[in-house]
PAVEXPA-648885 format. One line per 3 residues: their letters; for each residue x, y, z of N, C-alpha, C. Coordinates in pm, 1 decimal, decimal comma, padded with zeros to 6 digits. Atoms other than C-alpha are relative to their C-alpha. Example, Ala and Ser with C-alpha at 12.3 -4.5 7.8 and 13.67 -1.06 7.14 Angstrom:
BEGIN
as) 00089,0 -00119,0 00000,0 01230,0 -00450,0 00780,0 00090,0 00120,0 00000,0 ~ -00082,0 -00119,0 -00006,0 01367,0 -00106,0 00714,0 -00077,0 00109,0 00073,0
This chain:
BEGIN
mpd) 00077,4 -00080,7 00100,1 01996,0 -02206,6 01715,6 00072,7 00126,9 -00027,3 ~ -00067,1 -00144,7 00032,6 02177,6 -01918,1 01534,5 -00086,8 00113,5 00046,5 ~ 00078,3 -00121,7 -00055,4 02076,3 -01575,8 01662,1 -00101,4 00048,2 -00087,0
llk) 00106,1 -00045,5 00099,0 01904,0 -01470,7 01342,1 -00117,9 -00079,2 00001,8 ~ 00109,4 00100,6 00014,9 01696,8 -01782,1 01321,5 -00088,8 00011,7 00136,2 ~ 00075,5 -00008,4 -00130,4 01606,8 -01745,8 01700,7 -00082,4 00126,7 -00009,7
rvv) 00088,0 -00132,3 -00005,1 01490,5 -01380,3 01651,4 -00113,0 -00021,4 -00088,5 ~ 00111,7 00023,4 00098,9 01270,7 -01482,7 01351,0 -00101,3 -00096,9 00069,8 ~ 00090,0 00096,0 -00061,0 01126,7 -01782,8 01547,0 -00082,2 00072,2 00111,9
ial) 00072,5 -00087,1 -00106,8 01037,8 -01552,7 01848,2 -00097,5 00089,7 -00062,3 ~ 00090,9 -00087,4 00059,5 00887,2 -01305,0 01627,2 -00120,6 -00071,2 -00064,2 ~ 00108,5 00071,5 00062,6 00679,8 -01558,9 01438,7 -00092,7 -00057,3 00110,3
iah) 00083,3 00058,0 -00101,1 00552,2 -01725,2 01753,1 -00082,5 00127,0 00075,3 ~ 00068,1 -00123,4 -00060,2 00466,7 -01371,5 01897,7 -00118,4 00056,2 -00087,4 ~ 00095,3 -00053,0 00101,5 00283,0 -01266,2 01578,7 -00118,3 -00093,5 -00011,9
val) 00105,8 00110,8 00028,1 00085,1 -01591,3 01546,9 -00081,7 -00016,8 00137,2 ~ 00077,5 00017,5 -00135,5 -00011,0 -01627,7 01924,1 -00060,3 00120,3 00048,4 ~ 00061,1 -00140,4 -00044,8 -00083,1 -01247,5 01980,8 -00023,4 -00012,9 00146,3
wdp) 00045,0 -00005,2 -00136,0 -00264,1 -01256,9 02320,1 00002,9 -00128,8 00069,7 ~ 00020,2 00136,7 -00058,7 -00271,5 -01634,3 02380,1 00131,8 -00066,4 00028,9 ~ -00135,1 00061,9 -00047,6 00022,1 -01775,0 02590,7 00000,5 -00145,7 -00036,0
hvs) 00020,9 00150,2 00022,3 -00110,4 -02132,5 02532,0 00055,6 -00029,8 -00140,5 ~ -00049,8 00017,3 00146,8 -00037,1 -02085,7 02143,8 00143,4 00001,2 00011,6 ~ -00158,2 -00025,7 -00003,4 00316,1 -01952,7 02229,0 00058,9 -00139,9 00056,6
eyl) -00065,3 00119,3 -00059,0 00378,9 -02267,4 02447,5 -00012,2 -00116,0 -00107,4 ~ 00017,9 00101,3 00100,2 00244,8 -02500,1 02174,4 00106,3 00014,2 -00101,5 ~ -00095,9 -00022,4 00107,8 00465,4 -02339,8 01903,0 00139,3 -00014,5 00054,5
are) -00142,4 00005,4 -00044,0 00770,8 -02316,8 02128,9 00040,9 -00140,3 00001,2 ~ -00029,2 00148,8 -00003,8 00754,2 -02702,3 02156,2 00024,2 -00066,8 -00125,7 ~ 00005,3 00061,8 00145,6 00734,0 -02754,1 01775,0 00132,1 00009,8 -00071,9
nlq) -00121,7 -00019,9 00086,5 01000,3 -02799,4 01509,2 -00029,4 00117,8 -00096,8 ~ 00009,8 -00125,8 00070,0 01076,9 -02516,4 01268,2 -00092,6 -00014,6 -00106,4 ~ 00096,8 -00002,2 00108,8 00864,4 -02660,3 00989,2 -00137,2 00033,0 00041,5
tif) 00135,2 -00033,7 -00065,0 00551,8 -02621,5 01215,4 -00008,5 00136,2 00030,6 ~ 00000,5 -00152,7 -00028,4 00655,5 -02274,2 01319,6 -00028,0 00081,7 -00118,1 ~ -00000,4 -00073,4 00120,0 00698,5 -02156,1 00968,9 -00134,0 -00021,7 -00068,2
apt) 00129,8 00035,5 00060,9 00371,4 -02327,4 00859,8 -00102,2 -00053,0 00107,1 ~ 00063,6 00038,3 -00111,3 00155,8 -02342,0 01167,7 -00151,9 -00040,0 -00022,5 ~ 00126,7 00020,1 00018,1 -00188,4 -02395,4 01008,7 -00055,7 -00133,0 00047,8
pll) 00055,7 00120,5 -00056,1 -00243,1 -02761,8 01096,4 -00007,0 -00005,0 00152,5 ~ -00000,1 -00013,8 -00149,1 -00137,2 -02704,1 01463,7 -00106,8 00093,3 00043,1 ~ 00106,4 -00091,5 -00039,9 -00367,5 -02397,8 01479,2 -00137,8 -00052,6 -00009,9
qei) 00119,3 00064,9 00008,4 -00645,7 -02598,5 01345,8 -00047,0 -00101,5 00096,9 ~ 00008,8 00088,8 -00121,7 -00602,6 -02851,2 01611,6 -00041,8 00065,8 00135,5 ~ 00037,1 -00083,0 -00114,0 -00609,9 -02589,2 01878,2 -00144,9 00043,1 -00009,2
ake) 00129,1 -00046,8 00021,7 -00926,8 -02448,7 01733,5 -00103,8 -00116,4 00032,2 ~ 00095,0 00119,0 -00025,2 -01092,5 -02800,5 01741,1 -00015,5 -00041,6 00149,8 ~ -00001,3 00024,1 -00142,3 -00977,3 -02855,3 02096,5 -00083,2 00102,3 00085,1
rgw) 00086,5 -00092,3 -00064,2 -01153,2 -02537,0 02192,0 -00142,1 00008,3 -00035,2 ~ 00137,9 00013,8 00046,9 -01476,3 -02633,4 02021,3 -00036,7 00113,6 -00100,7 ~ 00038,2 -00103,6 00097,3 -01447,9 -02356,6 01763,9 -00043,1 -00044,8 -00139,5
dgg) 00032,7 00059,7 00131,6 -01532,9 -02595,7 01484,2 -00142,6 -00029,0 -00017,8 ~ 00140,6 00018,2 00012,5 -01898,3 -02576,7 01517,9 -00056,2 -00078,2 00103,3 ~ 00054,9 00071,7 -00122,5 -01937,1 -02756,5 01848,5 -00088,7 00090,5 00072,1
veg) 00111,6 -00067,9 -00065,2 -02226,9 -02655,6 02082,8 00065,7 00075,6 00127,3 ~ -00055,1 -00036,8 -00128,8 -01992,9 -02573,4 02380,3 00019,5 00153,2 -00010,5 ~ -00019,3 -00143,7 -00000,2 -02011,4 -02204,8 02464,8 -00064,8 00085,6 -00105,9
lsl) 00050,1 -00072,6 00111,4 -02219,9 -02100,5 02174,3 -00078,4 00131,6 00044,8 ~ 00065,4 -00111,7 -00040,2 -02404,1 -01846,1 02391,9 00094,5 00110,8 00035,5 ~ -00105,4 -00098,1 -00037,0 -02075,1 -01664,9 02472,5 00038,4 00080,6 -00133,9
sgw) -00043,5 -00079,6 00115,1 -01940,7 -01390,8 02240,9 00147,1 -00062,1 -00033,7 ~ -00130,0 00033,1 00041,0 -01616,7 -01436,1 02046,3 00117,0 00031,5 00096,0 ~ -00094,5 -00036,4 -00091,3 -01421,9 -01242,9 02305,8 -00003,7 -00094,2 00123,0
qrg) 00017,3 00092,9 -00116,0 -01552,4 -01456,5 02598,2 00055,8 -00130,5 -00032,2 ~ -00049,3 00143,5 00047,4 -01457,8 -01772,1 02407,6 00151,9 00003,5 -00042,0 ~ -00141,5 -00012,1 00042,5 -01109,3 -01631,9 02325,4 00020,1 00007,7 -00139,0
mtd) -00005,4 -00005,2 00135,6 -01178,9 -01612,7 01968,5 00046,3 00138,1 -00064,5 ~ -00044,6 -00138,1 00027,4 -01122,4 -01230,2 01950,3 00071,5 00071,2 00108,7 ~ -00046,7 -00092,2 -00103,1 -00932,0 -00973,4 02144,1 00054,8 00121,9 -00058,1
svd) -00052,0 -00126,9 00045,4 -00800,9 -00628,2 02116,8 00147,0 00013,4 00012,5 ~ -00145,0 -00008,9 00005,6 -00440,8 -00586,4 02006,6 00033,1 00125,9 -00059,8 ~ -00029,4 -00136,0 00053,3 -00300,8 -00235,7 01967,9 -00119,5 00086,1 -00033,8
gie) 00116,5 -00071,1 00027,8 -00647,8 -00097,9 01986,0 -00086,9 -00048,5 -00109,9 ~ 00071,9 00062,9 00108,9 -00768,8 -00317,0 01699,8 -00047,8 -00133,5 00036,4 ~ 00060,3 00139,8 -00038,6 -01002,4 -00621,2 01746,6 00050,2 -00094,4 -00110,3
reh) -00071,4 00097,7 00087,8 -00815,5 -00916,5 01603,4 -00071,3 -00134,7 00028,0 ~ 00049,3 00135,4 -00024,9 -00936,2 -01281,4 01547,3 00128,1 -00081,3 00035,0 ~ -00109,2 00092,1 -00043,6 -00737,9 -01555,8 01704,7 00062,5 -00074,3 -00132,9
sal) -00060,9 00067,5 00116,3 -00494,3 -01725,6 01463,2 -00055,7 -00127,3 -00026,3 ~ 00052,7 00128,8 00021,0 -00641,7 -02065,2 01531,5 -00137,2 00008,6 -00077,0 ~ 00120,4 -00015,7 00073,4 -00980,2 -01930,9 01414,8 00018,9 00025,2 -00144,0
lal) -00047,0 -00026,8 00140,0 -00812,0 -01797,6 01095,1 00028,3 -00127,9 -00072,1 ~ -00038,1 00120,9 00064,0 -00665,4 -02132,4 01035,7 -00119,2 -00098,7 -00026,7 ~ 00114,8 00082,6 00013,7 -00988,4 -02314,2 01095,7 -00092,8 00035,1 -00118,1
rhd) 00078,1 -00060,5 00118,7 -01167,0 -02091,9 00839,9 00088,0 00006,8 -00121,9 ~ -00076,8 00002,7 00125,4 -00876,2 -02146,5 00590,7 00023,7 00142,7 -00039,8 ~ -00026,3 -00130,9 00044,6 -00815,1 -01768,4 00584,9 00163,6 00021,5 00014,7
tra) -00148,6 00003,4 00001,4 -00453,4 -01820,4 00481,8 00064,0 00154,7 -00018,3 ~ -00049,3 -00133,6 00025,8 -00420,6 -01457,8 00358,1 00019,2 00069,1 00135,1 ~ -00022,7 -00064,7 -00134,1 -00473,2 -01318,2 00715,2 00120,6 -00071,9 00082,2
ler) -00105,6 00076,9 -00083,1 -00247,3 -01584,4 00875,1 00141,9 00031,2 -00070,9 ~ -00124,9 -00030,0 00064,3 00026,9 -01530,5 00606,2 00050,2 00144,2 00029,8 ~ -00029,2 -00138,6 -00029,6 00005,7 -01157,4 00682,7 00078,3 00006,0 00139,4
riw) -00058,5 -00001,7 -00129,0 00094,4 -01221,9 01048,1 00137,3 -00060,6 -00004,0 ~ -00128,1 00064,4 00021,9 00380,9 -01444,8 00945,5 00096,0 00103,3 -00060,9 ~ -00074,7 -00106,6 00076,3 00502,5 -01178,1 00703,6 00042,5 00115,7 00086,3
nae) -00027,7 -00107,6 -00104,0 00476,9 -00909,8 00971,2 00113,5 -00030,0 00090,5 ~ -00117,6 00044,4 -00090,8 00713,8 -01112,7 01192,7 00128,2 00001,4 -00069,0 ~ -00112,0 00028,6 00073,1 00953,5 -01194,2 00917,4 00063,4 00153,4 -00032,1
vgv) -00049,0 -00132,8 00034,3 00972,6 -00812,8 00803,0 00065,8 00068,2 00111,9 ~ -00056,5 -00073,2 -00118,3 01036,4 -00687,9 01159,8 00144,5 -00043,8 00034,5 ~ -00134,3 00049,1 -00032,5 01353,0 -00906,8 01194,0 00085,2 00010,4 -00127,8
llp) -00090,8 00037,5 00118,1 01477,6 -00971,4 00835,6 00036,8 00131,2 -00082,8 ~ -00022,8 -00118,7 00077,8 01454,9 -00623,2 00664,7 00111,8 00081,4 00066,5 ~ -00119,2 -00073,1 -00072,4 01685,2 -00457,8 00934,7 00133,4 -00096,0 -00019,9
fve) -00118,7 00091,3 00015,1 01917,4 -00769,9 00898,6 00058,7 00022,6 -00143,3 ~ -00050,7 -00026,5 00139,7 01936,3 -00722,3 00516,0 00061,8 00132,4 -00019,1 ~ -00067,6 -00132,4 00006,3 02007,2 -00361,2 00558,9 00132,1 -00003,3 00063,3
eqr) -00117,9 00011,5 -00078,2 02279,3 -00429,6 00811,9 00104,1 -00066,3 -00090,2 ~ -00085,1 00082,6 00091,3 02427,8 -00694,4 00572,8 00044,7 00095,0 -00118,2 ~ -00024,3 -00074,4 00114,8 02412,1 -00448,4 00282,0 00099,5 00119,6 00042,3
qdi) -00104,1 -00096,0 -00049,9 02601,4 -00174,4 00484,6 00128,3 -00070,4 00021,8 ~ -00122,5 00066,4 -00013,5 02869,3 -00428,3 00574,8 00069,2 -00038,4 -00130,4 ~ -00054,0 00038,1 00135,6 02906,9 -00533,7 00210,0 00050,2 00122,7 -00065,9
lar) -00043,8 -00120,7 00059,8 02926,0 -00174,9 00098,9 00138,6 00052,5 00065,5 ~ -00148,9 -00047,2 -00068,7 03215,1 -00097,6 00356,1 00103,1 -00103,9 -00053,4 ~ -00100,1 00102,2 00043,6 03397,2 -00426,9 00266,3 00042,6 00009,7 -00137,6
ftg) -00028,0 -00002,6 00147,6 03383,0 -00373,3 -00116,4 -00005,7 00136,4 -00056,7 ~ 00007,7 -00136,1 00040,9 03398,2 00001,5 -00137,1 00100,4 00016,7 -00123,4 ~ -00107,0 -00016,1 00100,2 03712,7 -00028,6 -00360,2 -00038,8 -00081,5 -00126,1
vlr) 00033,0 00086,4 00111,2 03544,2 -00277,6 -00591,7 -00132,6 00045,3 -00071,8 ~ 00133,6 -00046,1 00053,4 03190,5 -00130,4 -00634,9 00025,8 00139,7 -00065,0 ~ -00031,9 -00120,9 00073,3 03163,8 00151,1 -00877,7 -00128,3 00081,8 -00021,8
vpf) 00104,6 -00088,2 00037,8 02951,4 00459,8 -00931,4 00060,1 00100,7 -00091,9 ~ 00147,7 00012,4 00012,8 02787,6 00609,4 -01121,6 -00038,8 -00137,6 -00054,6 ~ 00064,8 00123,8 00040,6 02569,5 00307,1 -01165,1 -00131,2 00016,6 -00060,2
mtr) 00133,8 -00021,3 00071,2 02296,4 00287,5 -01414,8 -00091,1 -00111,6 00026,1 ~ 00087,8 00111,8 -00026,8 01993,2 00089,8 -01302,2 -00064,7 -00035,7 -00130,7 ~ 00067,5 00044,8 00124,4 01783,9 -00102,7 -01554,4 -00110,4 00078,2 -00024,7
fge) 00102,2 -00103,1 00027,1 01524,4 00174,3 -01522,9 00049,7 00133,1 -00049,7 ~ -00058,5 -00112,3 00055,1 01774,6 00426,6 -01637,8 00040,2 00109,0 00102,9 ~ -00030,3 -00082,0 -00101,8 01831,5 00581,3 -01308,7 00154,0 00007,1 00035,4
ait) -00130,1 -00009,7 -00026,5 02184,9 00698,0 -01234,8 00026,8 00011,0 00160,8 ~ -00039,4 00004,9 -00141,2 02326,1 00612,7 -00883,0 00138,0 00062,8 00015,9 ~ -00132,7 -00060,9 -00001,9 02615,8 00844,5 -00798,5 00065,9 -00014,1 00142,1
dir) -00053,3 00027,1 -00118,7 02663,9 00764,1 -00435,1 00000,6 -00130,9 00034,6 ~ -00015,2 00139,1 -00022,1 02788,1 00428,7 -00339,6 -00084,7 -00046,5 00109,2 ~ 00087,0 00038,4 -00102,8 02574,2 00430,5 -00020,9 -00134,4 -00023,6 -00050,2
dle) 00139,6 00016,7 00054,4 02264,9 00433,9 -00235,5 -00019,2 -00128,8 -00097,3 ~ 00019,5 00128,3 00069,6 02334,3 00106,7 -00402,8 -00079,0 -00101,9 00070,9 ~ 00089,9 00102,5 -00065,1 02061,7 -00143,4 -00326,2 00061,6 -00132,9 -00013,3
igh) -00053,2 00129,0 -00005,4 02126,1 -00512,7 -00272,0 00011,4 -00052,6 -00146,1 ~ -00005,1 00053,6 00140,3 02035,4 -00595,8 -00633,6 00101,1 00072,0 -00081,9 ~ -00109,5 -00067,8 00077,5 02279,7 -00334,8 -00771,0 00134,4 -00063,1 00042,3
ies) -00119,5 00057,9 -00047,1 02549,1 -00469,9 -00555,2 00016,5 -00136,6 -00056,8 ~ -00004,1 00144,2 00052,2 02466,9 -00827,5 -00676,9 00051,7 00012,3 -00133,8 ~ -00035,1 -00007,3 00151,3 02487,2 -00718,8 -01045,2 00149,3 00039,6 -00018,4
qla) -00128,4 -00042,9 00023,3 02824,3 -00556,6 -00995,1 00108,5 -00105,6 00056,1 ~ -00091,0 00090,6 -00055,2 02988,1 -00829,8 -00779,0 -00020,6 -00155,4 -00053,3 ~ 00030,1 00143,0 00048,2 02825,4 -01140,8 -00960,0 00128,0 -00076,8 -00060,3
knp) -00117,4 00075,2 00074,2 03136,2 -01230,9 -01171,1 00131,7 00058,7 00043,8 ~ -00121,9 -00059,6 -00035,3 03399,2 -01040,6 -00987,2 00087,0 -00106,7 00088,0 ~ -00085,2 00100,2 -00071,2 03693,1 -01277,2 -00889,6 00050,7 00031,6 00130,5
avs) -00028,2 -00044,3 -00129,8 03769,0 -01062,7 -00589,7 -00091,1 -00038,1 00108,5 ~ 00100,1 00022,7 -00094,5 03457,0 -01168,7 -00430,0 -00020,3 -00159,9 00009,5 ~ 00006,4 00153,4 -00022,9 03426,0 -01520,1 -00281,3 -00147,4 -00060,1 -00038,4
nsv) 00113,2 00055,8 00054,5 03161,3 -01763,1 -00406,6 -00117,7 00009,0 00135,3 ~ 00089,4 -00012,5 -00106,5 02995,1 -01765,2 -00048,4 -00061,3 00142,7 00035,9 ~ 00046,6 -00138,3 -00019,2 02977,5 -01383,1 -00032,4 -00113,2 00011,6 -00115,8
rql) 00095,6 -00009,3 00099,2 02809,6 -01387,4 -00376,6 -00133,2 -00066,9 00023,3 ~ 00125,8 00079,3 -00042,4 02555,5 -01655,8 -00252,5 -00075,7 00090,9 00100,1 ~ 00069,6 -00075,9 -00107,2 02494,5 -01447,1 00058,4 -00080,6 00128,4 -00077,2
itq) 00064,5 -00113,3 00064,4 02414,8 -01138,3 -00152,4 -00124,2 -00040,1 -00084,0 ~ 00132,8 00061,4 00077,6 02173,9 -01340,6 -00382,6 -00111,1 -00036,1 00091,4 ~ 00095,1 00048,1 -00090,0 01999,9 -01479,6 -00077,6 -00067,5 00137,6 00064,8
lrk) 00060,1 -00126,0 -00069,5 01961,4 -01118,9 00077,2 -00091,6 00071,2 -00102,0 ~ 00092,9 -00062,1 00097,0 01818,8 -00992,1 -00250,7 -00133,3 -00074,7 -00012,2 ~ 00113,9 00077,5 00012,0 01570,2 -01291,6 -00261,8 -00090,5 00038,2 00133,5
irn) 00071,7 -00035,0 -00121,8 01466,1 -01210,8 00097,3 -00072,3 00143,2 -00013,6 ~ 00048,6 -00136,7 00019,5 01431,3 -00843,6 00030,6 -00122,7 00010,4 -00093,6 ~ 00099,4 00001,1 00105,6 01231,4 -00894,0 -00290,3 -00131,5 -00066,1 00048,3
als) 00127,8 00081,7 -00053,4 00985,1 -01151,9 -00129,7 -00057,7 00090,9 00091,5 ~ 00054,3 -00082,1 -00098,3 00930,0 -00928,4 00170,1 -00057,1 00135,6 -00048,0 ~ 00043,6 -00118,2 00064,0 00886,3 -00620,2 -00044,7 -00126,0 -00019,5 -00074,2
hle) 00109,6 00041,3 00074,0 00619,6 -00795,8 -00245,8 -00111,8 -00068,2 00097,1 ~ 00100,9 00049,3 -00104,4 00419,4 -00892,1 00077,8 -00003,3 -00150,3 00005,6 ~ -00012,4 00139,3 -00005,3 00527,8 -01249,2 00050,1 00071,3 -00060,8 00121,8
sld) -00076,0 00065,1 -00101,2 00625,5 -01463,4 00342,3 00107,4 -00082,9 -00062,4 ~ -00128,7 00064,5 00054,5 00964,9 -01643,5 00306,9 -00022,9 -00153,7 -00013,3 ~ -00023,3 00130,6 00003,4 01024,7 -01994,8 00196,6 00101,4 -00034,8 00111,9
pal) -00092,3 00023,0 -00106,2 01194,8 -02132,8 00515,4 00139,9 -00035,4 -00043,5 ~ -00109,8 00043,2 00057,4 01461,3 -02283,9 00297,2 00104,8 00115,6 -00028,5 ~ -00083,7 -00117,1 00028,4 01584,1 -01940,3 00202,2 00057,7 00051,9 00127,8
lls) -00051,7 -00050,5 -00131,9 01616,2 -01831,8 00564,6 00097,2 -00086,1 00059,5 ~ -00078,3 00105,5 -00073,6 01775,2 -02157,8 00667,0 00127,7 -00027,1 -00082,5 ~ -00126,8 00022,2 00085,3 02054,4 -02133,5 00399,2 00121,2 00041,6 00092,3
gev) -00118,9 -00019,4 -00090,7 02396,4 -02135,1 00564,0 00055,1 00136,6 -00014,9 ~ -00055,0 -00136,8 00030,5 02504,9 -01809,3 00390,2 -00077,7 00102,1 00086,3 ~ 00090,0 -00100,4 -00069,1 02211,0 -01613,0 00547,4 00022,5 -00016,2 00145,8
lrg) -00028,5 00010,4 -00141,1 02267,3 -01763,1 00892,7 00130,9 00040,6 00053,3 ~ -00125,8 -00048,8 -00029,4 02625,4 -01688,4 00888,9 00014,5 00145,8 -00017,8 ~ -00009,3 -00136,0 00034,4 02591,6 -01348,4 00730,4 00136,7 00036,0 -00045,8
lng) -00124,8 -00044,9 00031,8 02892,4 -01152,1 00628,8 00091,9 00006,9 00121,7 ~ -00084,3 00012,8 -00112,2 03182,0 -01224,2 00866,0 -00059,3 -00061,4 00123,1 ~ 00062,2 00072,4 -00116,2 02957,8 -01443,5 01066,9 -00093,5 00070,5 00084,5
kga) 00096,4 -00088,3 -00075,9 02739,5 -01158,0 01193,6 -00132,9 -00054,0 00011,2 ~ 00136,2 00041,6 -00005,4 02416,8 -01332,0 01106,2 -00014,0 -00116,4 00101,5 ~ 00003,8 00111,9 -00096,4 02496,0 -01624,7 01342,8 -00019,0 00043,6 00137,6
């Protein structure tokens, strides 16, 4: 598994499992499709534990039954309980948090590498679509870089595709959306510029 993907998978498992090592073990044995969309597996875990309305342990509190616990000083509900209740928003937020922690630094690292590699090709001042003038090449965002290099024959198709994928990742995460796994699994992203993403 490429290093970037491995880091995302580890973060996803940690953010979904939280305090429950059994959920980590379940997820670690699963395929990528299940790890990125764990709701059905989590619902099964909740049913196995009798959280689906069964009578077992009803006299116990949520904490005693493993349904809640304190994480970073905040009481959190178990991801399996969220999945059972179809609380997709809370579960998606955990997945998003995992992706942000790994992928935004990756996008920024790639942006810095692209700026260094194409310093002679990129131009400033650059006028954004909002009328802002960027005068320092280091301030060019991934979307600005994409617009400048999109049709430049000095830039390979694979680098242009990487830049487009990086923009899509950054935009999705900036809008609090978890990623489509296909975007993350694209060859350009996993290789990164000069193979650094692999």
